[in-house]
C-alpha positions in Angstrom: 0.0 -0.3 -0.1 1.2 3.4 -1.1 1.7 5.8 1.8 -0.6 8.7 2.4 2.1 11.0 1.5 2.8 9.0 -1.9 -1.3 8.9 -2.7 -4.3 10.4 -1.9 -7.6 8.8 -2.5 -9.8 11.8 -2.3 -12.9 11.3 0.2 -12.3 11.3 4.0 -11.1 9.1 6.6 -14.3 6.9 6.4 -14.6 6.7 2.6 -13.7 3.0 1.0 -10.2 3.6 0.2 -9.5 4.6 4.1 -12.3 2.6 6.0 -10.3 -0.5 6.5 -7.7 0.6 8.4 -9.8 3.4 10.2 -11.7 0.7 11.5 -8.3 -1.1 12.1 -6.6 1.7 13.6 -9.4 2.8 15.8 -9.7 -0.7 17.6 -6.2 -0.3 18.0 -6.6 2.8 20.0 -9.8 0.9 21.9 -7.5 -1.7 23.3 -5.0 0.8 24.5 -7.8 3.5 25.9 -9.9 0.4 28.0 -6.9 -0.8 29.4 -5.7 2.6 30.6 -9.1 3.7 32.0 -10.7 0.2 33.4 -8.0 -1.4 35.6 -7.5 1.8 38.1 -11.3 1.4 39.4 -10.3 -2.3 39.9 -7.2 -1.9 42.1 -9.1 -2.0 45.2 -11.0 -5.3 44.2 -7.6 -6.6 42.9 -5.7 -6.2 46.7 -8.8 -7.3 48.8 -8.7 -10.9 46.6 -4.8 -11.1 46.1 -3.3 -9.7 49.0 0.1 -8.0 49.0 -0.9 -4.7 49.0 2.4 -3.3 49.1 3.0 -3.9 45.6 -0.6 -2.9 43.9 0.8 0.5 42.6 3.3 -1.2 40.4 0.2 -3.0 38.8 -0.3 0.4 37.2 3.4 1.4 37.1 5.0 -1.6 35.4 3.0 -1.3 32.3 3.6 2.3 32.3 7.2 1.6 32.5 7.8 -1.0 30.0 5.4 1.0 27.5 7.4 3.5 28.1 10.1 1.7 26.7 8.8 -0.3 24.1 7.0 2.9 22.6 10.3 4.1 21.8 11.8 0.6 21.1 8.9 0.4 18.0 10.4 2.8 16.0 13.2 1.2 14.4 11.5 -2.2 14.4 8.6 -0.3 12.1 11.0 1.3 9.8 12.6 -1.6 9.6 9.5 -4.4 8.7 6.8 -2.1 8.0 3.5 -1.4 10.1 1.5 -4.1 9.3 4.1 -7.1 10.1 5.2 -4.9 13.8 1.2 -4.8 14.4 0.9 -8.6 14.3 3.7 -9.8 16.6 2.3 -7.0 18.6 -1.8 -7.7 18.7 -0.5 -11.4 19.8 2.1 -10.3 22.1 -0.8 -8.2 23.9 -3.4 -11.5 23.4 -1.5 -13.6 25.5 -0.4 -11.0 27.8 -3.8 -10.3 28.8 -4.1 -13.8 29.1 -1.6 -14.0 31.4 -2.8 -11.3 33.4 -6.4 -12.8 34.0 -5.7 -16.3 35.4 -2.4 -14.5 37.5 -2.7 -16.5 40.5 -0.8 -13.9 43.2 0.2 -10.2 42.9 3.8 -10.7 42.0 2.7 -12.8 39.0 0.3 -10.0 38.0 3.0 -7.5 38.2 4.8 -9.3 35.5 1.7 -10.1 33.5 1.1 -6.6 32.9 4.6 -5.5 32.4 4.3 -8.3 29.8 1.2 -6.3 28.8 2.9 -2.8 28.7 5.9 -4.0 25.8 2.4 -5.1 23.8 0.6 -1.9 24.7 3.7 0.5 24.2 4.3 -1.2 20.8 0.6 -1.0 20.4 0.0 2.9 20.5 3.2 3.4 18.1 1.4 0.9 15.6 -1.5 3.5 15.6 0.7 6.7 15.4 3.1 5.3 12.6 -0.1 4.0 11.2 -1.9 7.3 10.6 1.2 9.1 9.0 2.1 6.2 6.4 -2.0 6.3 5.4 -3.4 9.2 4.9 -2.4 12.4 3.4 -1.4 15.6 5.6 -5.5 17.0 4.7 -6.8 13.6 6.8 -3.9 13.4 9.4 -6.2 15.6 12.0 -9.7 14.0 11.1 -7.7 10.7 12.3 -6.5 11.5 15.2 -10.0 13.5 16.1 -11.6 9.7 15.6 -8.9 8.4 17.8 -10.1 11.1 20.5 -13.7 10.5 19.8 -12.4 6.8 21.0 -10.4 7.9 23.7 -13.6 9.8 25.1 -15.9 7.1 24.4 -14.2 5.1 26.6 -14.0 8.0 29.2 -17.8 7.5 29.4 -18.0 4.1 29.6 -14.9 2.5 30.6 -16.1 3.1 34.6 -19.8 1.8 33.7 -18.1 -0.9 32.0 -15.8 -1.5 34.8 -18.5 -1.4 37.5 -20.7 -3.9 36.1 -17.7 -6.6 35.6 -16.6 -5.9 39.1 -20.5 -6.6 40.5 -21.6 -9.2 38.5 -17.8 -11.1 37.5 -15.0 -10.0 39.5 -11.8 -7.8 38.6 -10.6 -10.8 36.2 -13.2 -10.2 33.6 -11.6 -6.3 32.6 -8.6 -8.8 31.1 -10.5 -11.4 29.8 -13.2 -8.9 28.0 -9.2 -7.6 26.7 -9.1 -10.7 24.6 -12.2 -10.4 21.7 -11.2 -6.7 21.1 -7.8 -7.4 20.6 -8.8 -10.4 18.6 -11.2 -8.3 16.9 -8.0 -5.6 15.9 -5.8 -8.3 14.8 -8.6 -9.4 12.1 -9.1 -6.2 11.1 -5.5 -4.6 10.8 -3.8 -8.4 9.9 -4.0 -7.3 5.7 -5.1 -3.5 5.7 -2.7 -2.0 8.0 0.3 -0.2 5.6 3.3 -2.4 4.6 5.9 0.1 3.5 8.2 -2.6 3.6 7.4 -5.4 1.5 11.0 -6.5 1.5 12.1 -6.4 5.3 15.1 -4.9 6.6 16.9 -6.3 9.3 16.0 -5.3 12.4 18.9 -3.5 14.2 18.4 -3.9 17.8 20.3 -1.2 20.1 20.6 -3.0 23.2 22.7 -0.4 25.3 19.9 2.2 24.0 17.0 0.3 25.6 18.8 -0.8 28.9 20.1 3.0 29.5 16.4 4.0 28.4 14.8 1.7 30.6 17.3 2.4 33.2 16.1 6.4 33.0 12.3 5.2 32.8 12.8 3.3 36.2 14.6 5.3 38.2 12.9 8.8 37.3 9.7 7.0 38.0 11.5 5.7 41.3 12.2 9.5 42.3 9.1 10.9 41.3 7.0 8.9 43.2 8.9 8.9 46.6 8.8 13.1 46.6 7.4 13.8 49.5 7.6 10.7 50.7 11.6 10.1 51.3 13.3 12.6 49.8 16.4 10.9 50.0 15.1 8.4 47.8 13.6 10.9 45.8 17.2 12.7 45.2 18.6 9.4 44.3 16.8 9.0 41.9 16.3 12.0 40.2 20.2 11.7 40.2 19.9 8.2 38.2 17.6 9.7 36.2 19.6 12.4 35.3 22.9 10.3 35.0 21.2 7.3 32.8 19.5 9.8 30.4 23.3 11.7 29.8 24.4 8.5 29.0 21.6 7.7 26.5 22.1 11.3 24.9 26.2 11.0 24.6 25.5 6.9 23.3 23.1 8.4 20.2 26.1 10.7 19.1 28.1 7.8 19.1 26.0 4.8 18.2 26.2 3.8 14.0 22.1 2.4 14.2 20.8 4.2 17.8 18.0 3.7 19.1 16.7 7.2 18.6 19.0 9.4 16.5 19.2 13.3 17.9 17.8 14.8 14.3 14.7 12.7 15.3 14.6 15.2 18.8 16.5 18.5 18.0 15.5 18.8 14.7 12.9 21.7 13.6 10.0 21.7 14.4 10.4 18.5 16.4 11.9 19.8 19.2 9.3 22.1 19.9 6.4 19.7 19.5 8.0 17.6 21.7 8.5 20.3 24.5 4.9 21.7 24.2 3.0 18.7 23.6 5.1 17.0 26.6 3.9 20.6 29.3 0.7 20.8 28.1 0.3 17.5 29.7 2.2 17.8 32.8 0.0 20.9 33.3 -3.3 19.7 32.6 -2.8 15.8 34.3 -1.3 17.2 37.3 -4.6 18.7 38.6 -6.7 16.3 36.6 -6.3 13.1 38.4 -6.5 14.2 42.2 -10.0 16.1 41.1 -12.3 13.1 42.5 -9.7 12.9 45.3 -10.8 16.6 45.9 -15.0 16.4 44.8 -14.8 13.2 47.5 -13.7 14.7 50.5 -13.6 18.4 50.3 -17.0 18.6 48.6 -18.3 15.8 50.1 -20.2 13.9 46.9 -20.6 10.2 46.0 -17.7 8.2 45.0 -19.3 7.6 41.2 -19.9 11.6 41.2 -16.2 12.3 41.8 -15.2 9.5 39.3 -16.9 11.1 36.6 -15.4 14.4 37.7 -12.1 13.7 35.4 -14.5 13.3 32.5 -14.8 16.9 31.4 -10.8 17.5 30.7 -11.3 14.0 28.6 -14.8 15.7 26.4 -12.3 19.4 25.8 -9.9 17.0 24.7 -11.9 15.3 22.3 -13.8 17.9 21.4 -10.8 20.0 20.7 -9.2 17.6 18.2 -12.3 18.0 15.9 -12.2 21.7 16.2 -8.5 21.3 14.7 -9.2 19.0 12.4 -11.2 21.0 10.9 -9.3 24.4 11.2 -6.4 23.1 9.3 -8.7 22.1 6.9 -9.6 25.7 6.1 -6.0 27.4 6.1 -4.7 27.2 9.8 -0.7 26.4 10.5 -0.5 23.8 13.2 1.6 26.6 15.2 -1.3 28.7 15.4 -3.6 26.2 16.6 -0.5 25.0 19.1 0.0 29.2 20.2 -3.7 28.7 21.1 -4.1 25.6 23.0 -1.5 27.1 25.1 -3.1 30.4 25.6 -6.0 28.5 26.5 -4.3 26.7 29.4 -2.8 29.3 31.4 -6.3 31.1 32.1 -8.0 27.8 32.4 -5.8 26.8 35.1 -5.9 30.0 37.2 -9.6 29.8 37.4 -9.8 26.2 38.4 -7.3 27.0 41.0 -8.8 29.8 42.5 -12.2 27.6 42.2 -11.1 25.1 43.8 -8.8 27.7 46.9 -12.4 29.4 47.1 -14.6 26.4 46.9 -16.5 28.5 43.7 -19.5 26.5 42.3 -18.7 23.0 41.0 -19.9 23.7 37.2 -17.3 26.4 37.4 -14.5 24.1 38.6 -15.7 21.5 35.8 -15.6 24.1 33.0 -12.2 25.0 34.0 -11.4 21.3 33.6 -13.2 21.3 30.1 -11.0 24.1 28.7 -7.8 22.7 30.2 -9.2 19.9 28.2 -9.1 21.6 24.9 -6.2 23.0 25.4 -4.0 19.8 25.3 -6.5 18.9 22.4 -5.5 21.5 20.5 -1.9 21.4 21.3 -1.5 17.5 21.3 -3.8 17.1 17.4 -1.5 19.8 15.9 1.6 18.4 17.5 1.2 14.6 16.3 -0.3 16.9 12.8 2.7 18.9 12.4 5.3 16.2 13.3 4.3 13.5 10.7 4.3 16.1 8.2 7.6 16.9 9.2 8.8 13.4 9.3 9.3 10.9 5.5 7.9 7.6 5.4 11.6 6.1 6.0 11.7 7.2 9.6 7.8 7.7 10.7 7.9 5.1 13.1 11.3 6.5 15.2 9.8 9.7 15.2 6.5 8.9 16.3 8.0 6.5 19.1 10.1 9.3 20.2 7.2 11.9 20.1 5.2 8.8 22.1 8.1 8.3 24.7 8.2 12.2 25.8 4.6 11.9 25.9 4.0 8.6 28.3 7.0 9.7 30.1 5.5 13.5 31.0 2.1 12.2 31.8 3.7 9.6 34.6 5.6 12.7 35.7 2.8 14.8 35.9 0.8 12.6 37.6 3.2 11.7 40.4 4.6 15.4 41.0 0.9 16.7 41.6 0.6 13.5 44.0 3.2 14.4 45.6 2.7 18.0 46.4 -1.1 17.1 47.6 0.3 14.9 50.1 3.5 17.0 50.6 0.5 19.8 51.5 -1.8 17.4 53.5 1.5 16.4 55.9 2.8 19.9 56.8 -1.0 21.3 57.5 -2.2 17.9 59.6 0.5 15.8 59.9 -1.0 13.2 58.5 -1.4 11.5 55.3 -2.9 8.1 55.4 -6.8 9.2 55.0 -5.2 10.6 51.7 -3.6 7.5 50.4 -7.0 5.3 51.7 -9.2 7.1 49.9 -6.6 7.6 46.6 -6.9 3.9 46.8 -10.2 3.5 46.7 -11.6 2.8 50.3 -14.5 5.4 51.6 -12.9 7.9 54.4 -14.5 10.2 57.1 -12.1 13.0 56.7 -12.1 15.6 59.5 -12.7 19.2 58.8 -8.4 20.3 58.8 -8.2 17.0 56.7 -10.5 18.7 54.1 -9.0 22.1 53.7 -5.6 19.9 53.6 -7.0 18.4 50.4 -8.4 21.7 49.0 -5.1 23.6 49.8 -2.6 20.7 48.2 -4.6 20.5 45.2 -4.4 24.2 44.7 -0.6 24.1 45.3 -0.9 21.9 42.6 -2.7 24.2 40.4 -0.1 26.7 40.8 2.6 24.2 39.7 0.3 23.3 36.6 0.1 27.1 35.7 4.0 27.4 36.1 4.6 24.7 33.7 1.6 26.5 31.3 3.8 29.6 31.5 7.1 27.3 29.9 4.9 25.9 27.4 2.8 29.1 26.2 6.8 30.3 25.9 7.9 27.2 23.7 4.5 27.5 21.8 5.2 31.3 20.6 8.6 30.6 19.4 7.4 27.7 17.4 4.7 30.0 16.2 7.7 32.8 15.3 10.0 30.6 14.0 7.8 28.7 11.4 6.2 31.8 10.3 10.3 33.3 9.4 10.8 30.0 7.5 7.2 30.4 5.9 8.2 34.1 4.7 11.6 32.7 3.5 9.9 30.1 1.4 7.6 32.3 -0.4 10.4 34.4 -0.5 12.4 31.8 -2.7 
C-alpha cells in the first residue's frame, strides 16, 4: 500500500479507500484506551483478592514503565519491517499477555503479566501513530487523530460503567478477559489492511545498549518522582540516577551507528518544539485532573461515582478540541497557530480552576475550567502530531512517532506523580498525617476531619500553582515555535 504522502485517494477517513485502515486503527486505540481507563477502578478489588497490597501500585507502574520503553523501541522495528508486520506480532503479544493477567494467581505474577502487557501496549500505540502518518494524506491526519480522541472520549464515559458492572457481576479478572475479543477483533481488522511500507523487510538492528539505558532512565525517574514528599533521600537519588542515565543515553545516540533514537528525531526543527509543548501541556493538565475526584469526594462531600466522573470534563474538552483542530487546519490554519492558541487557553483555565478549588467556587465553574484545560491539550496535542508527521519522511515515521510517544508517556507519568507528591506534601505539612488521603486515593471510603478536608483543598490548589508554572513555560515554547514557523514560511515564499 502506498503511503498517504504518496497517494491521495480523495474522500475522508470513512471513504472506501481508507475505511479498512480507519476501523483497524480505531480498534487498536480502543485496546489501549480501555486498558488505561478500566483498571484503576479495580485496584481495591484486586488488593482484596490477591493481598500483598505493597505491590498494588506496580500493577499500574509496571505497565507504564515497560510501555514507555517498548514505545520508543518500536520505532526502528516499524521502519525496518513495516507497520503491518509489527502490528501482527504486537497484537499477538498483547493477546497472550492479557490472558496471563486474567489468570494470575497472586500479586507478583500479576505485576509480571502487567509488565508484559505494557510491552504490547507501548508497541500498539506506536503502531497506531505510525499507521496514521503512513496511510492518510496531510489533509486527513488531523481527522484521524480526532477520531482516535473520540474513541478515548467514548471509553472515558463507558469505561467506568463497564468496569463497575464487571466488578459487580464477574470480578476483576473479567477486565482482562474482555480485552481478548477486542484484541482479536483488532488483529482481524488490521492483519492485511494496515500499511506495509517494507515489502522486503530490512534487518532489525537492536540497540541493546540504548534500550538498557532508556529502561534504566524510566525506572529511576519513576522511583524518583514517586518518592517526592515521601522519602526525599530516595527521590533525590532516583532523580540523580535518571539524569545520569539520560546523559549516558544522549552520549550514546551521538556515537552509535544505528541508535534507538537518532538525535535528529528529537532536536531538529520543528520536532523539538513539538515534543516540548505537547509534553508540558500534558503535565500541566493531568497533574491536577487526576486528583480532582479526591477533592470532590472529600472536600466537596460528593459520592464516589460523582467524583469518578469528574475527570471526564477534561477528556470531553480534549476530544472536542481535536475535532475543532481538524476543521481549522482544513480552512487554512497552521499547526503552529493551533498550538499557540491551545497553550494560551491552558493558562487562564488553570488559574480559574485553581482559584475555584481554593475558594470552593460552585462545582460547575471548576468543571468548566477543567473542560478548557482539556481543550488546550486537544489543540496542542493534535496539532503537534499532525505537524510532526508532516515533517517526517516515510522511512523515519516509526522512529519519529515513537520518540514523541515516549516523551508523552513520561510526561503523563511525571505530571501525575508530581501532582500527587505536592498534594500529599501539603496535607502532611498541615495535619501531619496523609494516611486518610492515601486510603481515599486507593478507593477506600473514608471519613475525613475538617482540617483534612481543608488540607486536601489547599493541596490541590498548590498543584494548580505548579501546573500554572508549567503552562507558562509551555506558552513560551509555543510562541517560539509559532515565530520560527512564520519566519521559515516567509523565507520559503520569498524564494
